[in-house]
BAZA-472494 format. One line per 5 residues: for each residue x, y, z of N, C-alpha, C. Coordinates in Angstrom, 2 decimals. Layout:
REM BAZA-472494
X:Y:Z:X:Y:Z:X:Y:Z  ...
END
This chain:
REM BAZA-472494
0.85:-1.19:0.00:0.00:0.00:0.00:0.89:1.25:0.00  0.52:2.21:-0.80:1.32:3.42:-0.93:1.05:4.37:0.24  2.09:5.08:0.61:1.95:6.12:1.63:1.22:7.31:1.01  0.57:8.08:1.85:-0.04:9.33:1.38:0.43:10.46:2.28  0.32:11.66:1.76:0.78:12.83:2.49:-0.40:13.47:3.21
-0.31:13.53:4.52:-1.32:14.22:5.33:-0.79:15.61:5.65  -1.72:16.53:5.93:-1.24:17.86:6.30:-2.14:18.50:7.34  -1.56:19.42:8.08:-2.30:20.19:9.08:-2.31:21.66:8.69  -2.22:21.90:7.39:-2.11:23.27:6.88:-3.31:24.13:7.30  -4.53:23.62:7.15:-5.71:24.40:7.49:-5.70:24.79:8.97
-5.41:23.83:9.83:-5.42:24.10:11.27:-4.40:25.17:11.65  -3.20:25.04:11.10:-2.14:26.01:11.43:-2.48:27.38:10.84  -2.96:27.39:9.61:-3.33:28.67:8.98:-4.42:29.38:9.78  -5.47:28.64:10.16:-6.56:29.24:10.92:-6.09:29.70:12.30  -5.18:28.95:12.93:-4.64:29.36:14.23:-3.87:30.67:14.12
-3.30:30.94:12.95:-2.57:32.19:12.71:-3.51:33.32:12.29  -4.79:33.00:12.11:-5.76:34.01:11.71:-5.65:34.44:10.26  -5.14:33.56:9.42:-4.97:33.88:8.00:-6.05:33.23:7.15  -6.47:33.92:6.10:-7.35:33.32:5.11:-6.50:32.56:4.10  -7.14:31.75:3.29:-6.42:31.07:2.23:-5.78:32.09:1.29
-6.49:33.15:0.98:-5.97:34.18:0.07:-4.75:34.88:0.67  -4.80:35.16:1.97:-3.65:35.81:2.61:-2.42:34.91:2.59  -2.60:33.64:2.92:-1.47:32.71:2.89:-0.94:32.56:1.47  -1.84:32.48:0.52:-1.42:32.37:-0.88:-0.55:33.56:-1.28  -0.94:34.75:-0.85:-0.16:35.95:-1.16:1.22:35.90:-0.54
1.32:35.39:0.68:2.63:35.29:1.34:3.54:34.30:0.63  2.95:33.26:0.07:3.74:32.18:-0.54:3.97:32.41:-2.03  3.09:33.20:-2.67:3.22:33.45:-4.10:2.53:32.41:-4.95  1.42:31.87:-4.45:0.62:30.90:-5.20:-0.83:31.39:-5.20  -1.70:30.68:-5.89:-3.11:31.06:-5.92:-3.83:30.55:-4.68
-4.98:31.16:-4.39:-5.81:30.68:-3.29:-6.26:29.25:-3.57  -6.52:28.94:-4.82:-6.93:27.58:-5.20:-5.85:26.56:-4.86  -4.59:26.93:-5.02:-3.50:26.03:-4.66:-3.54:25.72:-3.17  -3.73:26.74:-2.34:-3.83:26.52:-0.89:-5.01:25.61:-0.59  -6.15:25.86:-1.22:-7.34:25.05:-1.01:-7.10:23.60:-1.38
-6.49:23.35:-2.54:-6.29:21.96:-2.97:-5.25:21.24:-2.12  -4.26:21.96:-1.61:-3.30:21.34:-0.68:-4.01:20.99:0.62  -4.77:21.93:1.17:-5.47:21.67:2.43:-6.41:20.47:2.33  -7.03:20.29:1.17:-7.99:19.20:0.97:-7.34:17.91:0.48  -6.02:17.89:0.37:-5.32:16.68:-0.03:-5.46:16.31:-1.49
-5.93:17.25:-2.32:-6.08:17.01:-3.75:-4.75:17.19:-4.47  -3.93:18.10:-3.97:-2.65:18.45:-4.60:-1.54:18.27:-3.59  -0.48:17.59:-4.01:0.71:17.44:-3.16:1.69:18.54:-3.60  2.04:19.44:-2.69:2.90:20.55:-3.08:4.33:20.10:-3.37  4.99:20.86:-4.21:6.41:20.63:-4.44:7.18:20.92:-3.16
8.40:20.49:-3.11:9.25:20.77:-1.95:9.39:22.27:-1.74  9.55:23.00:-2.82:9.71:24.46:-2.71:8.46:25.09:-2.10  7.28:24.71:-2.57:6.05:25.28:-2.02:5.87:24.86:-0.57  6.16:23.61:-0.25:6.04:23.14:1.14:6.95:23.96:2.06  8.17:24.22:1.62:9.10:25.01:2.43:8.64:26.46:2.56
8.08:27.02:1.48:7.55:28.38:1.55:6.36:28.46:2.49  5.49:27.46:2.46:4.35:27.43:3.37:4.83:27.39:4.82  5.81:26.53:5.09:6.34:26.41:6.45:6.95:27.74:6.91  7.71:28.37:6.03:8.33:29.65:6.39:7.28:30.72:6.64  6.26:30.78:5.79:5.21:31.80:5.94:4.43:31.62:7.23
4.29:30.37:7.68:3.54:30.08:8.90:4.43:30.00:10.14  5.75:30.09:9.94:6.67:30.04:11.07:6.72:28.69:11.75  6.57:27.64:10.96:6.56:26.27:11.49:7.55:25.41:10.70  8.08:24.36:11.33:8.90:23.42:10.55:7.99:22.67:9.58  8.52:22.32:8.44:7.73:21.63:7.42:7.13:20.33:7.97
7.83:19.69:8.91:7.33:18.45:9.49:6.06:18.67:10.31  5.82:19.88:10.76:4.60:20.20:11.50:3.41:20.28:10.56  3.67:20.68:9.31:2.62:20.84:8.33:2.31:19.57:7.55  3.33:18.76:7.29:3.16:17.60:6.42:3.73:16.34:7.05  3.04:15.23:6.87:3.53:13.95:7.38:3.05:12.81:6.48
3.78:11.72:6.49:3.39:10.54:5.73:2.47:9.66:6.56  1.44:9.15:5.90:0.50:8.24:6.54:0.52:6.95:5.74  0.68:5.85:6.44:0.71:4.54:5.76:-0.68:4.02:5.54
END
């Protein structure tokens, strides 16, 4: 069985009081990209994952994890 990528992006973003559009602006992607990552439809590139972590002030491991 393949691993899948889980994320806590929505929870961390909401805890910071940011909208999807605001986070998208900080990272340089569209609001739709944030939405699809949060919903597990899109797996972000390493660069986007690192930008998300930096924008939220969290280690990337806090935002993303592998689930078996």
